C-alpha positions in Angstrom: -78.6 -48.0 19.8 -76.9 -47.4 23.2 -74.1 -49.9 24.1 -74.2 -51.8 27.4 -71.4 -52.4 29.9 -70.5 -56.1 29.8 -70.4 -56.2 33.6 -73.7 -54.4 34.1 -77.2 -54.6 32.8 -77.4 -50.7 32.5 -76.7 -49.0 29.2 -73.5 -46.8 28.9 -74.0 -43.1 27.9 -71.1 -41.9 25.6 -71.5 -38.3 26.9 -70.6 -39.5 30.4 -67.3 -41.1 29.1 -66.4 -37.8 27.4 -67.0 -35.7 30.4 -65.0 -38.0 32.7 -62.1 -37.9 30.2 -62.2 -34.1 30.2 -62.1 -34.1 34.0 -59.0 -36.4 34.0 -57.2 -34.2 31.4 -57.9 -31.1 33.5 -56.4 -32.9 36.6 -53.0 -33.4 34.9 -52.9 -30.1 32.8 -50.3 -27.5 34.0 -51.7 -24.6 36.0 -51.7 -21.2 34.2 -49.0 -18.8 35.4 -49.9 -16.5 38.2 -49.4 -12.7 38.1 -45.9 -13.1 39.6 -44.9 -15.8 37.2 -45.0 -14.3 33.7 -44.5 -16.7 30.8 -40.8 -16.9 29.6 -40.1 -14.7 26.6 -38.9 -16.4 23.5 -35.1 -16.3 23.0 -34.0 -13.7 20.4 -30.6 -13.7 18.7 -28.1 -11.1 20.0 -27.5 -8.3 17.4 -24.2 -8.5 15.5 -21.3 -6.3 16.8 -21.2 -3.0 15.0 -18.5 -2.8 12.2 -15.5 -0.6 13.1 -15.3 2.6 11.1 -12.7 2.8 8.4 -9.9 5.4 7.9 -12.1 7.6 5.8 -14.9 8.0 8.5 -14.2 10.9 10.8 -15.3 9.6 14.2 -13.6 8.3 17.3 -16.5 6.1 18.4 -15.6 2.4 18.4 -12.0 3.0 17.4 -9.1 1.0 18.9 -6.7 4.0 18.7 -8.9 7.2 18.8 -6.1 9.6 19.9 -3.8 8.4 17.1 -6.6 8.7 14.6 -7.4 12.3 15.6 -3.7 13.3 15.5 -3.5 11.8 12.0 -6.5 13.7 10.7 -5.7 17.0 12.3 -2.0 17.0 11.5 -2.8 16.1 7.9 -5.3 18.9 7.5 -3.0 21.5 9.2 0.0 20.4 7.2 -1.8 20.6 3.9 -3.2 24.0 4.8 0.3 25.3 5.6 1.7 23.9 2.3 -1.0 25.6 0.2 -0.5 29.0 2.0 3.3 28.7 1.5 2.9 27.9 -2.2 0.6 30.9 -2.7 2.9 33.2 -0.8 5.7 32.9 -3.4 9.4 32.4 -2.9 10.0 34.5 0.2 12.0 33.2 3.2 8.9 33.1 5.3 7.1 31.0 2.7 10.1 28.6 2.6 10.0 28.2 6.4 6.2 27.7 6.4 6.5 25.1 3.6 9.1 23.1 5.5 6.9 23.3 8.6 3.9 22.2 6.6 5.8 19.2 5.2 6.8 18.2 8.7 3.3 18.4 10.1 1.9 16.6 7.1 4.5 13.8 7.6 3.4 13.4 11.2 -0.2 13.3 10.2 0.2 10.6 7.5 2.4 8.4 9.6 0.0 8.7 12.5 -2.9 7.9 10.1 -1.1 4.8 8.8 -0.4 3.6 12.3 -4.0 4.1 13.4 -5.2 2.3 10.3 -3.0 -0.7 11.1 -4.3 -0.8 14.7 -7.9 -0.7 13.5 -7.3 -3.5 11.0 -5.6 -5.7 13.7 -8.6 -5.0 16.0 -11.0 -6.2 13.3 -8.8 -9.2 12.5 -10.1 -9.2 9.0 -8.2 -10.9 6.2 -4.7 -12.3 6.1 -3.1 -8.9 6.1 -3.9 -6.6 9.0 -1.6 -3.6 8.5 -1.7 -0.1 6.9 -2.4 0.2 3.3 0.6 0.5 1.0 -1.0 3.5 -0.5 -1.0 5.3 2.8 2.5 4.2 3.7 3.8 5.5 0.3 1.8 8.8 0.8 3.6 9.2 4.2 6.9 8.9 2.4 6.2 11.7 0.0 6.3 14.7 2.4 9.1 13.2 4.4 11.2 12.8 1.2 10.4 16.3 0.1 11.4 17.7 3.4 14.6 15.7 3.7 15.6 16.7 0.1 15.0 20.4 0.9 17.1 20.2 4.0 19.8 18.3 2.2 19.9 21.0 -0.4 21.0 23.6 2.1 24.5 22.2 2.8 24.9 21.2 -0.9 24.1 24.7 -2.0 26.4 26.2 0.5 29.2 23.9 -0.7 28.5 24.8 -4.3 27.3 21.4 -5.3 24.3 21.4 -7.7 21.2 19.9 -6.1 20.2 18.4 -9.4 23.7 17.1 -10.2 24.9 13.6 -9.7 25.9 14.1 -6.0 22.6 15.8 -5.2 20.6 13.1 -7.0 22.5 10.4 -5.2 21.8 12.0 -1.9 18.0 12.3 -2.7 17.7 8.8 -4.0 19.6 7.3 -1.0 17.4 9.3 1.4 14.3 8.0 -0.4 15.5 4.4 0.0 16.2 4.9 3.7 12.8 6.5 4.2 11.1 3.6 2.4 12.9 1.1 4.6 12.3 3.1 7.8 8.5 3.4 7.2 8.2 -0.3 6.5 10.1 -1.1 9.6 8.1 1.4 11.8 4.6 0.7 10.5 4.8 -3.0 9.4 7.7 -4.9 11.0 7.8 -3.2 14.5 4.0 -3.6 14.8 4.2 -7.3 14.2 2.1 -7.1 11.0 4.7 -8.8 8.8 8.3 -9.9 9.4 11.2 -9.2 7.1 11.3 -12.9 6.2 7.6 -13.0 5.4 8.3 -10.1 3.0 11.1 -12.0 1.3 13.9 -9.9 2.8 16.2 -12.7 3.6 19.8 -12.8 4.6 22.3 -12.3 1.8 24.1 -15.6 1.4 25.2 -17.9 -1.5 21.6 -18.6 -2.4 20.7 -14.9 -2.4 23.7 -14.3 -4.7 22.5 -16.9 -7.1 19.0 -15.3 -7.2 20.6 -11.9 -7.7 22.5 -13.2 -10.8 19.5 -15.1 -12.2 17.4 -12.0 -11.8 20.0 -10.0 -13.7 19.7 -12.4 -16.6 16.1 -11.4 -17.1 17.0 -7.8 -17.8 17.8 -8.4 -21.5 14.3 -9.9 -22.5 12.5 -7.3 -20.3 14.4 -4.4 -22.0 13.5 -5.9 -25.4 9.7 -6.0 -24.5 10.0 -2.5 -23.1 11.7 -1.2 -26.3 8.8 -2.6 -28.4 6.2 -1.0 -26.1 8.0 2.3 -26.1 8.4 2.3 -29.9 4.7 1.7 -30.4 3.9 4.5 -28.0 6.2 6.8 -29.7 4.4 6.3 -33.0 1.1 7.3 -31.2 2.5 10.0 -28.9 5.8 11.4 -30.3 7.4 12.5 -27.1 10.6 11.5 -25.4 10.5 10.8 -21.7 13.3 12.4 -19.6 15.4 10.1 -17.5 15.2 10.7 -13.7 19.0 10.4 -13.8 20.1 12.5 -16.8 23.5 11.7 -18.4 26.4 13.2 -16.5 28.8 13.6 -19.5 31.9 12.8 -17.4 33.2 9.7 -15.7 32.9 10.6 -12.1 29.3 11.9 -12.4 28.5 8.8 -14.5 29.9 6.5 -11.7 27.8 8.4 -9.1 24.7 8.0 -11.3 25.3 4.2 -11.5 25.5 4.0 -7.7 22.2 6.0 -7.4 20.3 4.2 -10.2 21.7 0.7 -10.0 22.1 0.3 -6.2 20.2 2.8 -4.0 17.1 3.1 -6.1 16.5 -0.7 -6.8 17.0 -1.6 -3.1 14.6 1.1 -1.8 11.9 0.5 -4.4 12.0 -3.3 -4.1 11.5 -2.9 -0.3 8.5 -0.7 -0.8 6.8 -2.1 -3.9 7.7 -5.8 -3.9 8.6 -6.8 -0.4 5.9 -4.7 1.3 3.2 -3.8 -1.2 3.1 -7.0 -3.2 3.2 -9.2 -0.1 0.4 -7.2 1.6 -1.9 -7.2 -1.5 -1.2 -10.8 -2.3 -2.4 -11.7 1.2 -5.5 -9.6 0.8 -6.5 -10.3 -2.8 -4.4 -13.3 -3.9 -1.1 -13.5 -5.6 -2.1 -12.6 -9.1 -4.2 -9.5 -8.2 -1.6 -8.4 -5.6 1.2 -8.7 -8.2 -0.8 -6.7 -10.8 -1.9 -4.1 -8.3 1.6 -3.5 -7.0 3.0 -3.3 -10.6 0.5 -0.7 -11.7 1.2 1.3 -8.5 4.9 1.1 -9.2 4.4 2.5 -12.7 2.0 5.3 -11.6 4.5 6.4 -8.9 7.2 6.9 -11.5 5.1 9.5 -13.5 3.7 11.5 -10.5 6.3 14.3 -11.1 6.1 14.4 -14.9 5.7 17.8 -16.4 5.8 19.3 -19.9 5.6 22.6 -21.8 1.8 22.2 -22.1 -0.9 20.1 -20.5 -1.1 17.9 -23.6 2.7 17.2 -23.6 2.6 16.4 -19.9 -0.3 13.9 -20.4 1.5 12.3 -23.3 4.8 12.0 -21.3 2.8 10.5 -18.3 1.1 7.9 -20.6 4.4 6.9 -22.3 6.2 6.8 -19.0 3.5 4.7 -17.3 3.0 2.2 -20.1 6.7 1.7 -20.8 7.3 0.8 -17.1 4.5 -1.8 -16.9 6.5 -4.6 -18.5 9.4 -4.3 -16.0 7.0 -3.8 -13.1 5.1 -7.0 -14.0 8.4 -8.9 -14.4 9.7 -7.7 -11.1 6.5 -8.8 -9.3 6.5 -12.2 -11.1 10.1 -12.8 -10.1 9.5 -11.8 -6.5 6.4 -14.0 -6.1 8.1 -16.9 -7.9 11.3 -16.8 -5.8 9.7 -15.8 -2.5 12.7 -13.6 -2.1 13.6 -9.9 -2.8 17.1 -10.7 -4.2 15.9 -11.9 -7.7 13.8 -8.7 -8.2 16.7 -6.5 -7.0 19.0 -8.3 -9.5 16.6 -7.6 -12.4 15.9 -4.0 -11.3 19.5 -3.1 -10.8 20.6 -4.6 -14.2 17.7 -3.0 -16.0 18.6 0.4 -14.7 22.3 -0.2 -15.3 21.8 -1.0 -18.9 19.5 2.0 -19.5 22.0 4.3 -17.8 24.9 3.1 -19.9 22.9 3.4 -23.1 21.7 6.9 -22.2 25.3 8.0 -21.4 26.7 6.5 -24.6 23.9 8.1 -26.7 24.4 11.5 -25.0 28.2 11.5 -25.5 27.9 10.4 -29.2 25.6 13.4 -29.8 22.7 11.2 -31.0 20.5 12.3 -28.2 19.9 15.2 -25.7 23.0 15.9 -23.6 
């Protein structure tokens, strides 16, 4: 049945209403774009910025310090090549000169590489620590120390002073401490990565003196734990590690050994392994992981130059030397993190070395151990 319009006697056709509605919609619909007005393209997210290459990627593209990076790589490779050639050439004067030159070039390369790494990390602004890796800073100290010790050996030899005697060892240990401090200053402090205060290197005052004394009081318990660990290791691997400062056998040499082992070495090593390395890794990985990482690094460094009559003996000496240093390394890191100051760990380190040097000297003079 077809409905009717109330105001008209004519019937209403539904198809007419639909067609009129279509015409009205067409009148208000937007016109399609012309050939000059292309439809707007959908917005697409911008691609993320490319990640900066790390120190192990040999490329200058995208680097903040490309020249320094190239110098670091090339000088390192050239220096290593010169050192290998010098070692293969034997003990001639030319080989000695080439070895010194190779150590100098290698030092430049590693320092430049550490500097470039720090600049790249600051450009990425990733993490709470944006400086060179403690591994790389320590690596830079190795050829510098070897070169300095070799150069110091020249006047000592001319003066008739044994290079491996107390005076020579004091000179090398003191030079090592100065090199540690200088590299941390150059690559970390002067670049604005960390301040001395942030690394716990605070002014020596009454409070620092108290921390020095309280740190020294921990030496007894730590030596007790170390003795137990060393005794167990000796049962498994019956070897006797050699002290880096052998007994002098006479008062003056012994006094010089105490200055080297209980003053120079603790200050230099605490600057490198606690103030710098522990602080840097604690900021990157958290306090616990940073402490453990720096402690293991400290223990490994102390067995890098271990040697023996055979490969098996050298490995045994390295294992014993490493494991017996882990307790004191962990104690030094714990004390440093707890006090937020380097003075407590220096107190423990100095007293620990002092006691061991005294015991070693007494044993050697009594004839109970190797002289």
